[in-house]
N, C-alpha and C positions, 0 to 999 in steps of 0.2 A: 882520362878514364880508360881502364883496360876493357876492351870490347872483344876479347877473344871468345866470349860466350856466344857470339853470333855464328861461330863456326861449328857449334854443337849439332850433331845429327841424331844422336840417340844417347840414352842414359850411360851406356858403357864408355862413351867418349869423355866422361867427367871423372877426373882423378880423385876429387874429394868425396869421401864416402858419404857424408851427410848430404851434400848437394846431389850426389848421384841417386840417393834414396828418394829425395824429394822429386827429382825429375822422373824417376821410375814410377812413383805413385801417380803422377799425372799422365804417364803413358798408359797406366792401367785404367784411369778414370773414364775415358770415352766409352770403352767396351763395357765397363762396370755400370755406367749410367744407362746405356742403351739396352743391354741384356737385362739389367735389373728392372727396367721399365716393363719390358715384355713379360718377364717371369713374374713380376709383382702384380701386373694386371691379371694374369692367369691365376695366380695364387689367391688374390683377394676376390676374384670372381667366385671362388669357392667359399672363402671365409666371410666376405662382406659384400655380397652381390649387389645390394642396393647402393652402396657407396660407389662401387665400380660403374654401375649403370649411370649414375649421376655424372661421374667423371667422363664417361664416354659421350654422353649428351653434350656436356660443356665443351669437350674436346672437338666434337663435330661442329658445334657452333663456331668455335675459335677458328677452325680450318675453313669453314664456310666464308667467314669474313676475310680470312687471309687469302683465299682463292679469288674473291672479288677484288681485293686490294691488288693482288698480283696481275689480274686480268686488265685492270685499268692501266697499270704501269706498262704492261705488255703492249697494249694498243698505242699508248703514248710513245713508247720507244720505237715501235714500227713506223709510226708517222714521221718521227724525227729521222729515222734511218732512210726512208724514202726521200725525204727532203734533202738529206746529205748526199744521196746518190745523184740527185738532180742538180746540186750546186756546182758551179764552175770554180773549183778550188784553185786551178792554175791561174785563173784570172785574178782571184783574190790575193794570192801570194805575190803576184807580180807588182802589186801596189806596195810591197814591203821590200825595201832595197836589199836587205841582208839575205834574202832567200837564196840568192845565187851562191852564197858561201856554204850552204848546208849540204853535207854529204850524208848518204844513208849507207850504213854497213849492214848488209843482209846476211844472216847466218842460216844456212840450211843443213842442219845435222841429219845424217842419213845412216842407215845400217845396211840392209840388204834389199832396199826397194829397187824396183825395176827402172830401167832407163826411161820408160814412158812416164812413170810417176814423176821422176826428177825433171824431165824436160817440160812437162806440163807447167810446173811451177816456174821454171826459167822463162818459158814463153810468156807467161802472165806478167813477169817482171818486164820483159821487152815490150809488151803491149801497154804498159803503164805510161802516163803522160809526163812523168818527171824526167828531166834530162838524164840520159844514160851515162853521161860523163860525170855524174855525181853519185853513181851507184857502185858500191864496192860489194861484190858478191863472193861469199866464202862457202864452198860446198864441203861440209865436214864429214869425212869418211871415217870408218872404224877399221883399225888394223885387223881385228879379229874377224872381220867380214870375209877376208880371204882375197887372194890375188885376182880372181875373176872379177869381183866387184871393183877392185882398184883399177883394173884395166878399162872397165866401163867408164870410170871417173876420168881417166886420161882422155878417152874419146870425147867425152862431154867437154872437157877443158879446151881441146883443140877447136871444137865447134863454137864455143862461146867466149873464148879469151879476149877477142877483139870487139865484143859487143857491149861491154861495160867499161867503166873507168878502170876497174881492176876485177879480174875473176881468178880466184885461186882455189886449189884443192889442198885441204889439210888432212892428215891421217893421224887420228887420235890413237896413241899407243894402248895396247891392251894390258890389263892386269896392273894398273898403276896403284901403288899402295895408298890407302886412304880415300880412294874414289869408288863411286858406284858407277859401273859402266852403263851409260844411257845418255839421254839427250843433254842433261846438265853438264856432265863432264866433257862431252864432245863439244858443246857450245863454248864452254870456258876455254878449252884448248884452242879452238878455232879463232876466237877473238884475241887470245894471247899472241898467236902467230900473226894475225892481221896487224896488231898493235906494233909488234917488233919489226915486221918486214915491210909494212906499207905505211901506216899512219905516222909512226915516229920518224921513219926515214924521209918521208915527204913533209914532215913538220906541219901536219894538218892540226889546227887547234882543236882540242877535245870538245870545246863548247860548240863546235860547228859540226859535230857528228852525232847522229842518232843510230842506235843499234836495234835492229829488228830481229828478234830471235823467233824464227818460224819453225813450225813442223814441216817436214819435207813435202807434205801434200798441200801446203798452203798456197792458194792461188789468189793473188791480190786483185781487187777490182781496179779498173783503170786509174782512178784518181786517189788511190790510197796514200801514196807518198806526198802528193800535193796537199791533201787534207791534213795529214800528220804534220807536215812542215808548217802549215798555217797555225795549227794549235800550238806547236812548239814556239813559234815566234810571237804569239799573242797572249798566251796565258801568263798569269803571275808566277814568278819563281819557277821558270820552266825546267831548270836543271835539278829540281827537287820533285820530279814527277815521272811516273811511267805513263804510257799511253796505250789504252786498250780498245781495239776494234771489236766489232760483233762477229763471233765465229758462226758462220752459216754452213751447215754440212750438206752442201749441194753438189759437190763434184760428181758423185756417183749415186745420187739419191734415187734415180730411176732403176738402178740395178739392185738396190738394197731390199731385203725382205721387210715386211711390214713392221715387225717388232724393232728392227734396227732403225727404220725411219722414225718411229715414234720416239725412241731413246735419243737419237741424234737431234731431232727437232725440239724435244723437251730441253735438251742442253742449251740449244740456241735461245729458246724462250727464257730460260732461267738467266742466261747472261744478259739478255735484253732488259730484263727486270732489274738486274744488278746495275746496269748502266744508269738507271733512273735514280739509284741510291748511291751516289758516288762516294759518300762518306763510309760506305760499307764495301766498296769495290776493291778487289785485289787483282793482281795480274793472273791471267789464265791462258794456257796454251800459247797462242800467238800474241806477242806483245812487244812493245818498244820502250827503250829507256835511253837517257842521255849517255853518251860514251864516258863522260866525266864521272857519272855516278857508277857505271859499270866498273871502271877502273878503281875508284875509291872504295867501293863496297866489296867487290870481288864476287864473281858469279859462283854459286854453290855447285861443287862437283861431287859431293858426298851424300846427296839425298835423291829420292825418287821424285818427289813433288817439287822440282826446281822452279816451276812457273810461279807458284805462290810463295815459295821460300825466298826468292830474290826480292820480292816486295817487302816481306817482313824483315829480311836482313837490312834492307835500305831504311826501313822505318825505324829500326833499333839503332842503326849506325848514325842516323841523322837526328836522333832523340825525338822522334815523332814528327819531324818536319819533312815528311815525304808522303805523297798521295798518288792516286791513280786518276788521270784525266780520261773520262769516257769519250771515245770517238764513236759517234753514231754512224760509222761507216763500216761496211762488212768486208770480211775476207772469207773465202770459200775453202772448205776442207772436206775430207772423206767421211761418209758414214761407214760403219763397220760392215765389210763385205768379205766373205771368204769363198772358197771353191764350192761349198755346199752349205745348206741351211744349218746343219748340226754344228759344223765348225764355226759358222758365223755366230751362232748363239754362244758357243764357248768363248770365242774371241771377244764378243760383246761383254760377257760377264767379267773376263779378265781385265778389259779396259776400264770398266766401271770400278773394279776392285782397286786398280792402280790409282785411279783418280780419288777414290775414297781413302786411300792411304794418306791423303792430306790431313787426316785426323792427327797425324804426328805433329802438326803445327800447334796443337793445344799445349803439350808439355813444353815445346820450344818457346811459345809466347809467355807462358807462366814464368819460365826460367829467365827469359829476357826482361820481362817487366819487373821481376824481383831485383835483377841486377841494375837496370837502368832507372835511376831516381829522377831523371829530368822530364820524363813523359808524364803529363798530368794524370792523376789517378782516375778521373772520370773517363778519360780516353782509354785507359787500360781496361776498365770495367766494360765499357761499351764494345771494344773490339773482342774481348774474351767472350762476352755474352753472345755476340754475333756468330763467332766461330763455333762455340760449344753448341748453341742452338741449331746451327746449320747441320752439323754432323749428327746430332741427336735426332733431328727431324728426318734426315736422310735414312737413318737406320730403323726408325720406328713408325713414322707417320702413316705410311701406306698400310702397314699391318693393323695399326690402331683404327684406321678409318674403314678399311675394306674387309678385314678378317676377324677382328676381335669383338664386334658388336654383339655376337651371339654367345660369347663366353658366360656372362652372368646367367643366361637362360639355361645353357648346357650344364653349368657347374654349380649353379646356385641352389639346387635342390627344390623339393616340392613346396617348401614354405615361401620361397621367393617366387616361384612360377605361378602361384595363385594370386599374386599382388597385381594391382592396376599398373604399376611401373613395369612389371614384366610383360604385361599384355601390350603396353604402348611403346616399349623400347624399340623393337624392330621397325614399327611404323614411323616413329619420330625420327630415328636415325636414317631410315630410308627416305623420308621426305626431305631431310636436310641435305643428304647426298644427291638427291634428284635435283634440288635447286642449285647445288654446286656444279651441276653439269653445264650451267651457263658458261663457266670458265673453260670447260672442255670444248664447247662450241666455238668460243673465241679462238682457242688454239687451233682448232680444225680449219677455221676460215683463214686465219693468218698463215698457217702452213701451206694452204692451197695458193694463196696470193704470192708466197715467196718461192714457189716452185720455178725452176728454170724451164726453158722450152723443152717439150717432150722430144726425145731423139727419134730419128727415123727408125722404123721397125718395132717400136714399142706400141702395143695394142692400146686402142682408145679406152678399153675397159679398165686399164690401170689408173687412169685419171680419177674416176669416182672412188676407187679403192683407197687412194691416198687421202681422201676425206674421211671415209668410213673406218680407216685403220685406227682412229682415235678411240674406238670402243675397246681397244686392247690396252688402253692406258692403265687401268687398275692392275692388270697382270704384269705389264712391263715394269711398273713402279715397284712391284714386289720382287719379281724375278731378277730384274737388272738394276734395282735400286736398293731396296732393303737388304737383300741377301748378300750382295758383294760389299755393302757398307758394313754390315755386321761382321762379315768375314774379315775385312781389313781391321776393324776395331778389336776384334778378339785376337787376331794375330799380334797386334801391338800390345794388347793386354798380357799376352803370354810371352812377349819378348821374341817372337818369331819374325824378325825384321825382314821386310820384303826387298827384293832387288827390282830393277827396272825391266818391265816386260814391254817389248815393242809390238805395237798393233800392226798386224799384217796389212799391207796395201795391195789390193787386187784390182786389175783392170780386166773387164770382160769384153 
């Protein structure tokens, strides 16, 4: 079967006019649904206020139950994560004879990050308990970053070249035709070089290698590779699975402003919930996959959202016989921090918009599911529903819950405003939302429990503020959730395709 369709990045990549038109329609669809929902609620609040009032009440009840459902999974995932951290994984893998054969290829794609940021990640690798003679580390530089950055890389290589089995620097060429400059293309190039110059030359079996594609700020917890190796050696069909840790944005959490902390911790909690629903789990940010699958599937170099795209490429390539195994073990990364609070807010928005650009997976999946006849229909429907619902909720839910409950009263006119429904609408929605604050309390408690030790020089006052910051959640969900999601979906709808924006990494 011809599987060239897995290489499609956007509608303009498709030569067939009919197929291109279908793909383009589904690029328009996410923005059309989300914007249509918000415009429709506003319009019908004027034309049919009673119906909209009922819709809002039902919607609030739906999200109340959803918040409770998510809170339960959040607590369960936290408990399992704490258990995983306390587990002696190196002791467990030593009972499996094959573990000594397993190599870890760690890719650290970087652009213009400082030496401090890079070395923090390398020091975390050195502090891990897995044998360093089984770690192959590739620091992926970008040619367009300039000579100053490349000189820094050479200094890092001199310091670390003898501390791992192999430590190499790769330089991804700039302006390669058909590529989007960013993490995906850098990682694809780095692994290609590692394959040719290290793995194939040493004849290391592909089945004995796991590739961890990290963000440059990823700091592994001490037993990450031992935990990962254990799962790889014990799960069914391990070469048809990616492995997903829990991202915890704790590297600089004490330096981040309150809104950045709330957004970062919310992302962690969402991923913790997703770990509990492995059938809906896709790869995100830092993740690992078998080297054999990486080579067979090919890592995407032509998309912005490479972290999720590699999962869907593999899923389509293997006709649905590919999954994500959740690791209830954390890795630590940066919350968004810049030189000042205004720049931090701008960078936070841009990061969320880049993540929300993952809405382009919707046309990609529709096209792939049309082409691939071997994947069961029920699985196609289930995955499409999950993806569409996720991006629709991202772009609309916060506004529907926190901002639109007053629209029927404001726009419904005097005939609606004298009804019992009009009188009770704000009270009822207010009571529902008040009860849903239990989910907020759960998040506040767990975020406090997950905090790293307070650094010296940080005032004790900041501790309580990290709990109280959760009152900002409604505002952060709209400003750094709804708006960038709508921005991304409307850009896709208009065919204004995004490039990769690199989140600035700052150390104070």
